[in-house]
Backbone bond lengths (Angstrom), bond angles and torsions (degrees), N, CA, C in turn:
res aa  C-N    CA-C-N  psi(-1)  N-CA   C-N-CA  omega(-1)  CA-C   N-CA-C  phi
1 X - - - 1.448 - - 1.528 109.11 -
2 X 1.332 116.57 133.43 1.457 120.07 179.90 1.522 109.96 -82.72
3 X 1.312 115.90 151.89 1.456 120.29 178.91 1.517 109.76 -96.60
4 X 1.291 114.88 162.95 1.455 121.70 -177.53 1.531 113.24 -53.38
5 X 1.339 119.86 -51.84 1.466 118.53 -179.36 1.514 113.53 -59.82
6 X 1.329 118.28 -34.83 1.457 119.58 179.45 1.527 111.07 -63.05
7 X 1.329 118.08 -40.66 1.455 120.42 179.63 1.529 110.91 -70.17
8 X 1.325 117.61 -36.08 1.457 119.33 174.70 1.529 110.27 -63.87
9 X 1.327 116.91 -36.32 1.464 121.40 177.39 1.524 110.09 -62.43
10 X 1.314 116.99 -43.80 1.465 121.14 178.59 1.527 110.11 -60.78
11 X 1.316 116.80 -46.75 1.467 120.94 -178.89 1.530 111.02 -64.36
12 X 1.312 116.88 -43.19 1.462 120.43 179.57 1.528 110.47 -65.53
13 X 1.321 116.70 -40.39 1.463 120.51 176.87 1.532 110.21 -63.00
14 X 1.326 117.40 -44.57 1.465 120.85 178.04 1.518 111.60 -59.46
15 X 1.323 116.20 -42.95 1.459 121.40 178.95 1.527 110.44 -60.66
16 X 1.336 116.50 -53.08 1.466 120.28 -177.20 1.536 111.96 -64.60
17 X 1.315 117.73 -40.03 1.469 120.78 179.86 1.526 111.07 -62.49
18 X 1.318 116.44 -43.71 1.465 120.25 179.45 1.527 110.48 -66.08
19 X 1.327 117.27 -39.90 1.468 120.39 -179.96 1.523 111.03 -66.85
20 X 1.320 117.51 -39.39 1.464 120.64 177.55 1.532 109.86 -61.63
21 X 1.342 117.04 -44.20 1.472 120.43 177.49 1.524 110.59 -60.73
22 X 1.325 116.36 -45.23 1.462 120.57 -179.69 1.533 110.30 -59.99
23 X 1.326 117.47 -52.49 1.466 121.61 -177.47 1.525 111.67 -63.28
24 X 1.322 117.17 -40.04 1.456 121.36 179.71 1.526 110.68 -62.87
25 X 1.310 116.68 -46.77 1.463 120.07 179.75 1.520 111.29 -67.37
26 X 1.329 117.32 -36.37 1.462 120.81 177.20 1.527 109.70 -64.26
27 X 1.334 117.03 -44.83 1.465 121.87 179.67 1.531 112.09 -64.93
28 X 1.329 116.87 -28.90 1.462 121.12 178.99 1.529 111.92 -80.44
29 X 1.322 116.94 -5.35 1.458 120.80 176.91 1.512 115.41 88.47
30 X 1.333 117.46 14.75 1.462 119.27 176.39 1.527 109.01 -61.42
31 X 1.314 117.68 144.60 1.465 119.08 175.78 1.531 109.56 -60.74
32 X 1.328 115.59 140.05 1.469 118.64 -175.58 1.522 112.77 -61.92
33 X 1.327 118.35 -28.20 1.465 117.72 178.85 1.525 111.14 -65.49
34 X 1.336 117.57 -22.21 1.467 121.00 174.66 1.525 111.16 -78.75
35 X 1.311 116.15 -17.04 1.458 121.41 -178.08 1.520 112.33 -88.63
36 X 1.305 116.99 3.58 1.461 120.27 -179.78 1.529 110.54 -59.97
37 X 1.322 117.52 -38.62 1.470 120.24 -177.31 1.524 111.42 -61.23
38 X 1.347 120.07 -55.83 1.464 116.91 178.29 1.536 112.45 -66.79
39 X 1.329 118.18 -30.63 1.475 119.73 177.51 1.526 110.35 -63.07
40 X 1.327 116.78 -42.17 1.459 120.54 177.85 1.524 110.06 -62.18
41 X 1.320 116.50 -42.45 1.472 119.64 178.15 1.525 111.41 -60.87
42 X 1.319 117.84 -42.84 1.463 121.18 178.47 1.521 109.78 -60.07
43 X 1.323 116.65 -45.66 1.473 121.76 -179.36 1.524 110.45 -61.51
44 X 1.309 116.89 -48.46 1.468 119.65 -177.85 1.521 112.25 -64.11
45 X 1.343 117.74 -46.91 1.467 119.27 178.97 1.527 110.69 -64.67
46 X 1.324 116.92 -37.80 1.464 119.49 177.24 1.517 111.74 -61.90
47 X 1.324 116.69 -41.50 1.476 120.33 178.84 1.527 111.09 -67.12
48 X 1.329 117.26 -38.53 1.467 120.59 176.77 1.525 109.70 -59.72
49 X 1.325 116.63 -48.71 1.468 120.31 178.83 1.524 111.17 -60.22
50 X 1.321 116.75 -46.06 1.464 120.91 -179.06 1.527 111.19 -60.07
51 X 1.320 117.07 -45.28 1.465 120.66 -179.50 1.524 111.75 -65.84
52 X 1.330 117.49 -40.20 1.462 120.65 179.47 1.530 111.18 -67.86
53 X 1.321 116.69 -41.82 1.459 119.84 178.29 1.532 110.95 -65.69
54 X 1.317 116.37 -40.81 1.462 120.74 178.35 1.529 111.21 -61.36
55 X 1.321 116.81 -40.15 1.462 121.19 -178.46 1.526 112.79 -72.85
56 X 1.340 117.35 -25.39 1.465 120.95 -173.36 1.521 115.03 -104.01
57 X 1.329 117.08 -13.21 1.461 119.14 -170.58 1.526 109.98 -141.22
58 X 1.330 116.96 109.20 1.460 121.77 -177.62 1.534 111.43 -63.73
59 X 1.322 117.42 -32.35 1.466 120.00 177.74 1.524 109.62 -63.60
60 X 1.320 116.16 -44.56 1.465 120.69 177.28 1.530 109.86 -63.20
61 X 1.311 117.04 -47.12 1.464 121.75 -177.49 1.522 111.92 -57.38
62 X 1.321 116.57 -40.54 1.464 120.80 -176.33 1.525 113.46 -88.33
63 X 1.314 117.77 -2.49 1.455 122.34 -176.22 1.531 111.01 -62.19
64 X 1.324 115.28 138.52 1.466 121.51 179.29 1.534 111.56 -114.18
65 X 1.326 117.55 15.38 1.463 121.10 -179.11 1.525 111.11 -67.53
66 X 1.328 114.47 161.10 1.456 122.68 -179.35 1.533 112.21 -52.86
67 X 1.323 117.15 -47.16 1.464 120.59 -178.40 1.510 112.93 -60.57
68 X 1.306 116.99 -37.29 1.473 121.30 178.08 1.527 110.10 -66.43
69 X 1.312 116.31 -37.41 1.470 120.22 177.93 1.526 110.68 -66.74
70 X 1.331 115.95 -39.75 1.468 120.06 175.74 1.526 109.83 -59.83
71 X 1.336 116.55 -42.81 1.464 120.04 -179.21 1.524 111.61 -65.59
72 X 1.324 117.65 -39.47 1.470 119.63 177.55 1.524 110.39 -63.10
73 X 1.330 117.41 -41.39 1.457 120.74 176.48 1.514 112.09 -64.85
74 X 1.323 116.01 -38.44 1.464 121.06 178.34 1.524 110.82 -66.22
75 X 1.316 116.87 -39.13 1.471 119.75 177.17 1.519 110.55 -65.13
76 X 1.320 117.35 -35.72 1.468 120.69 176.32 1.532 109.19 -60.68
77 X 1.328 116.26 -46.55 1.465 120.03 179.35 1.520 111.15 -61.21
78 X 1.324 116.94 -49.08 1.461 121.17 -179.84 1.529 111.15 -59.91
79 X 1.318 116.90 -43.31 1.467 120.29 -179.15 1.520 112.11 -67.81
80 X 1.313 118.39 -32.09 1.454 121.54 -179.48 1.513 112.72 -71.96
81 X 1.302 116.44 -24.73 1.459 117.71 -172.57 1.520 112.77 -142.91
82 X 1.299 116.96 47.77 1.458 120.08 -178.10 1.523 112.03 -51.25
83 X 1.292 118.03 -38.95 1.468 120.14 -177.96 1.513 112.97 -102.85
84 X 1.332 117.46 4.05 1.461 119.85 -178.93 1.522 111.71 -146.18
85 X 1.317 117.69 40.48 1.460 121.90 -177.14 1.528 113.20 -52.97
86 X 1.336 119.64 -38.68 1.465 116.92 178.58 1.523 113.20 -58.09
87 X 1.313 117.97 -18.56 1.455 120.53 178.57 1.535 111.75 -79.33
88 X 1.313 117.97 5.74 1.455 122.18 178.83 1.521 112.51 -95.18
89 X 1.321 115.86 -7.35 1.451 119.12 -176.61 1.513 110.27 -130.06
90 X 1.327 115.35 159.69 1.452 120.89 176.07 1.518 108.91 -142.33
91 X 1.315 115.39 159.01 1.459 121.05 178.05 1.522 107.72 -93.30
92 X 1.339 116.22 131.01 1.457 121.49 176.57 1.522 108.55 -124.09
93 X 1.321 116.43 151.37 1.456 121.03 178.09 1.514 109.76 -75.58
94 X 1.304 115.53 150.71 1.452 120.23 175.67 1.508 112.87 113.08
95 X 1.305 114.07 179.22 1.452 122.75 -176.48 1.518 108.30 -120.88
96 X 1.326 116.15 139.11 1.459 121.30 178.37 1.521 109.30 -120.64
97 X 1.306 114.94 150.11 1.472 120.44 177.52 1.519 109.24 -80.79
98 X 1.301 120.30 151.71 1.458 125.14 -6.88 1.522 110.44 -75.20
99 X 1.303 115.59 148.55 1.460 122.20 -177.53 1.522 109.30 -77.91
100 X 1.328 115.77 137.60 1.474 122.48 178.08 1.508 108.44 -121.08
101 X 1.306 115.32 151.04 1.465 119.97 172.38 1.521 106.96 -96.16
102 X 1.298 120.39 140.90 1.450 125.56 -5.64 1.526 111.73 -68.97
103 X 1.311 115.59 151.81 1.457 122.05 -175.84 1.530 110.40 -68.86
104 X 1.343 116.96 115.12 1.467 119.07 -178.82 1.528 111.32 -80.12
105 X 1.313 116.13 146.49 1.457 120.93 175.20 1.523 110.17 -94.19
106 X 1.315 114.96 -12.21 1.466 120.81 179.90 1.517 108.64 -136.29
107 X 1.306 116.08 162.41 1.459 121.50 -177.09 1.528 108.49 -140.36
108 X 1.342 116.39 140.35 1.458 120.55 174.49 1.519 107.72 -90.97
109 X 1.353 116.19 124.54 1.464 121.31 -177.42 1.525 110.04 -125.69
110 X 1.332 115.44 157.15 1.461 121.85 177.11 1.529 109.92 -72.67
111 X 1.318 115.98 139.00 1.463 121.11 178.69 1.532 111.35 -70.35
112 X 1.346 117.15 155.32 1.462 119.07 171.85 1.536 109.69 -68.10
113 X 1.322 116.69 157.20 1.465 121.95 -176.09 1.523 112.15 -54.74
114 X 1.314 117.63 -40.48 1.467 119.61 -176.15 1.526 113.46 -68.20
115 X 1.321 118.07 -8.50 1.465 121.46 177.50 1.518 112.73 -108.19
116 X 1.330 117.55 3.65 1.466 121.48 177.78 1.523 110.48 -80.51
117 X 1.339 116.78 157.60 1.463 119.27 173.33 1.533 110.44 -60.53
118 X 1.308 116.27 152.32 1.469 121.30 178.17 1.524 110.32 -64.33
119 X 1.308 115.46 154.20 1.450 120.84 178.32 1.516 111.01 -167.46
120 X 1.329 114.45 -177.43 1.465 119.66 178.53 1.519 109.98 -67.47
121 X 1.313 116.92 144.88 1.467 119.54 176.64 1.532 110.96 -62.65
122 X 1.303 115.81 138.33 1.461 123.29 176.40 1.532 106.52 -149.69
123 X 1.317 117.20 74.83 1.472 120.94 -171.40 1.525 114.75 -55.66
124 X 1.323 118.12 -41.24 1.467 121.01 -178.56 1.530 110.69 -65.76
125 X 1.325 116.67 -45.94 1.455 120.58 178.84 1.532 111.11 -68.04
126 X 1.323 116.73 -40.25 1.465 120.66 179.75 1.526 111.43 -61.62
127 X 1.319 117.00 -41.10 1.465 120.43 178.88 1.523 111.17 -60.89
128 X 1.330 116.95 -40.14 1.464 120.60 179.61 1.529 111.04 -71.53
129 X 1.327 117.12 -36.74 1.463 120.64 176.32 1.526 109.56 -61.26
130 X 1.327 115.67 -48.87 1.463 120.92 -178.87 1.527 111.17 -59.66
131 X 1.311 116.41 -43.32 1.468 121.28 -175.66 1.524 113.15 -75.46
132 X 1.340 118.03 -38.70 1.457 120.47 -169.41 1.521 116.33 -114.71
133 X 1.327 119.43 -14.26 1.460 120.12 -178.30 1.526 112.70 -116.72
134 X 1.313 118.61 -50.09 1.466 122.72 -172.57 1.531 111.20 -50.24
135 X 1.326 115.04 123.93 1.456 121.42 178.16 1.522 115.07 82.40
136 X 1.320 117.94 -8.06 1.465 121.82 -178.92 1.529 110.38 -90.44
137 X 1.331 116.37 152.83 1.462 118.93 175.88 1.534 111.93 -62.22
138 X 1.310 115.71 138.09 1.463 121.97 179.07 1.522 110.43 -58.85
139 X 1.327 117.39 -40.75 1.464 120.88 -177.70 1.527 111.89 -60.82
140 X 1.338 117.28 -34.46 1.464 119.73 178.42 1.525 110.98 -66.98
141 X 1.326 116.81 -38.95 1.461 120.89 178.32 1.521 110.20 -63.58
142 X 1.325 116.95 -43.82 1.468 120.25 179.77 1.527 110.91 -63.23
143 X 1.318 117.29 -37.84 1.470 120.76 175.75 1.528 110.58 -65.11
144 X 1.330 117.32 -42.47 1.468 121.32 179.37 1.527 111.27 -62.71
145 X 1.329 116.50 -40.88 1.467 120.25 179.11 1.532 110.18 -64.41
146 X 1.322 116.76 -43.58 1.467 120.15 178.85 1.527 111.08 -61.35
147 X 1.322 116.94 -42.13 1.470 120.34 178.54 1.527 110.38 -64.66
148 X 1.325 117.11 -37.84 1.461 121.38 179.56 1.530 111.04 -63.26
149 X 1.322 117.12 -47.70 1.460 119.36 -179.39 1.524 112.21 -69.58
150 X 1.336 118.11 -30.91 1.468 120.17 174.40 1.527 109.94 -63.44
151 X 1.325 116.57 -43.21 1.473 120.33 177.86 1.524 110.59 -65.90
152 X 1.320 116.59 -41.64 1.469 120.37 -179.80 1.522 110.75 -64.57
153 X 1.303 117.07 -37.16 1.460 120.67 -179.59 1.537 111.15 -65.57
154 X 1.318 117.02 -21.53 1.464 122.05 179.11 1.528 113.38 -99.45
155 X 1.329 117.68 -3.49 1.465 120.67 -179.40 1.524 110.57 -74.56
156 X 1.291 116.38 132.85 1.466 121.59 177.58 1.520 109.57 -57.01
157 X 1.305 117.39 132.56 1.468 125.35 177.98 1.531 113.97 74.05
158 X 1.318 118.96 8.30 1.461 120.98 176.59 1.521 109.49 -70.99
159 X 1.331 118.38 141.35 1.464 120.34 174.19 1.536 111.91 -60.84
160 X 1.334 118.29 -19.29 1.461 121.43 178.91 1.534 112.21 -89.19
161 X 1.320 117.84 -4.92 1.454 122.16 -173.16 1.527 112.58 -53.09
162 X 1.296 118.24 -43.87 1.475 121.42 -176.63 1.517 112.70 -103.06
163 X 1.333 116.88 10.21 1.458 120.52 -178.38 1.521 108.90 -96.31
164 X 1.307 115.96 129.10 1.468 121.41 174.80 1.499 108.65 -101.58
165 X 1.314 116.11 149.73 1.466 121.07 -179.07 1.518 112.03 -64.67
166 X 1.319 117.91 -16.76 1.460 122.71 174.76 1.465 113.46 69.58
């Protein structure tokens, strides 16, 4: 039987591995529509971590920090389109900050709520999606999630405190 920290280690490793693939391919200039696969993996592993931390740690569950809001919005997106996540984003012309090399002429952004697939109502998550994800570049959200989990891993008494990404 596996123990709780070991499973958190697996999830954290999955999250970081998918993000490294995403960032590496983005830096190599792959078209963002090809990056949907690692982006989906980052989203799913991030949601797994968020749900496990929420279930195990009341401080995490009640947290109102920016990163937690990003995660609630991300869970809304994942829940709305479990089998069609690529339908949550679209390619738009132009450049968004922060600028990365190679300089993209297009950007993949999260769709507005009214263009997402139908799903169960989740007002709290939907509000965070609308405020922090809709219309924003996907890459910025993935960076925000990574920063959130890095901070959480350093928080005193966090279940991730002693977990390494492996």
